[in-house]
N, C-alpha and C positions, 0 to 999 in steps of 0.2 A: 608428397611434395613438401619441399622445405618451406617453412614460413619465412616471410620477409619481415624484417624489423622496420617499423615505420620510422622515416627519417625525423630527426629532431626539428623543432621549429626553427632553430638557428640555421640548420642545413637547408631547409626549404627556402628561407628568406635569401640566403646567400646564392643558392642555385637560381632562384627566380630573378634576383638582381643581375646575375651574370647573363642570364638569357635575355633580359631586357637590354643590357649593354650591347650584346652581340647584334640584336635586331636594330637598335638605334644606330650603331656604327654602320650597319649595312645601308640603312636609309640615308644617313649623312654621306656615305661614300657614293651612293647612287646619285644623289642630288649634286654632289661635287663633280662627279664624272659627267653628268648631263650639262652642268654649267661650263665645264671645260670644253665640251664638244659644241657648244652653242656658237653660231656664227656671230662674229663681232658686228656691232651696229655700224651702219654706214656713217662715214664722217660727214658733217654738214657741208653742203655745197654753197659756195659764195657766189652771189649774183654779180654780174659785171655792171659797171657804172652806167652803161647805156641802157640797161634793162630796169632801171629804177626811176621812180618819179619822186618829187618832193612836194610837200604841201605845207601850207602855213596854218598854224592853229593859234587860236586865242589863248593867252596864258590864263591860269586860274585867277591870278590877281585882277587881270582885265575883265574877266567874266564876272567876278564878284563886284567890281566897280560898276559895270554896266547894269547888273541886276539891282544893285543898291540904288542907282540913279533912277531906274524905272519905278522901283517901289516907292522911293521918296516923292517922285512926281505924282504918283497916284495918291499917296497919303496927304500931300499938300492940297489936293482937291477933295479930300475926305473919302476916298475910295478904298475899299478893301480888296486887294488883288493878290494873285500869285504871279511870280515872275520866274521864267526858266531861261537859261542860256545853254545852248548845245554847241558842240564843236562842229567842224567841217563834215565829220562823218555822222552827225546826228546824235552823238553820245552826249548825255546830259553832263554838263560841267558843274552847274550850280542851279539850285531851285530855292527860291525864298517864298514862303507863304506868309503874306501879311496878316497882321492881327485881324481876326474877324472874316477873313476870306473864306468863301464857300468851299466845301470839300471837293467839288468837281473842278475847281479852278486850277488846282495843282497839275493834274494830268492834262487839262486843256492847254495850259501854258506850255508844257513840254511839247505837246503835239503841234501847236502853232509855231514854236521855235523850229522844230524839225521840218515842218512844211516850208517855212521861209528859207531855211538854208538849203533845202533840197532843190528848190526851184530858183534860188537867188532872186526872190521877189517878195514884196510885202504880201501878206496873206489876203488883204483886201482885194488886191489885183487878181490873185489866184482864184478867189471866190467868184469873181466875174467870169472867169474862164469855164466855170462849170456849165454855163449855158451851152457852150459849144462841145464840151467833153464831160458829160455828167459822170462818166465812170472814174474820173480822177478821184472822186471822194471814196472810192473803194480801195485805194492804195493803203495798206496797213500803216498805222502810226501817224497818218496825216489828219489835219483838221483845217478845212477850208472856210474859216471864219476870220474876220478882221482881228488883228491883234498880234501878228507876227512880223518881225522886221529882220532882214538879212544884214549881216555885217560883212563888208568886203575889204580886201587888201589887194591893191593892184588889179582891181576889176574882178577878182575871183572871190567867191564866198569863203569866209573863214569861220563864221558862226551864225547862229540865229538866236534872236531874242523873242520870247513869247510872253504875252501878258493875258491873263484871263480873270474875270470877276467883276469888272466895271459894268455899269448898266448897258453899255453899248460897245460893239466892236471898234467903233471909231475911237472911243476913249482908250480902250485896250491898246490899240495901235499907236495912239499918240504917246502913251507911256513907254511902249516898246521903242519907239523912235527916240525918246528922251534917253533911254538907256544906251542906244547905239550912238547917239550924238556925243555922249561923254567920252567915248573912245577916240573921237577925232580931235579932241582938245590937247 
């Protein structure tokens, strides 16, 4: 048998590089071919005007103004509270945690605001409804304690303001109402 001469290192590197290039080109070609065969994405469908609704939302500036007014009313009375303003859909627009407010007050304020806008009623009134419908308290994200006030425009809810941290729900609600009142001026 004839003996084979071992290829030089340079030959082996060039041969290996060429083999990798061929394999790489095959992969790229396969990917490109599959991409070309892919079904084009469907174009977006436009809804007709009669199939849409419109809603009014409180601006960020108005939400900050209301939250600030509620916080200032509480501070004037020497109370440490948190204030939250949510939009019509219950999404938090702004939350202010006053100096010294308890850690639980932040989330409680958001939940009171969410509850007020969801039912378009002060949470003190909603808390009274629990006697007839105790399962209301089981709805996620709600808190049926006084301290939430709805904000309306043309009779429809556009936001909710929640306050938590004062020694009583009546005080929390008074501060929430102060926040709502500044929007009517």
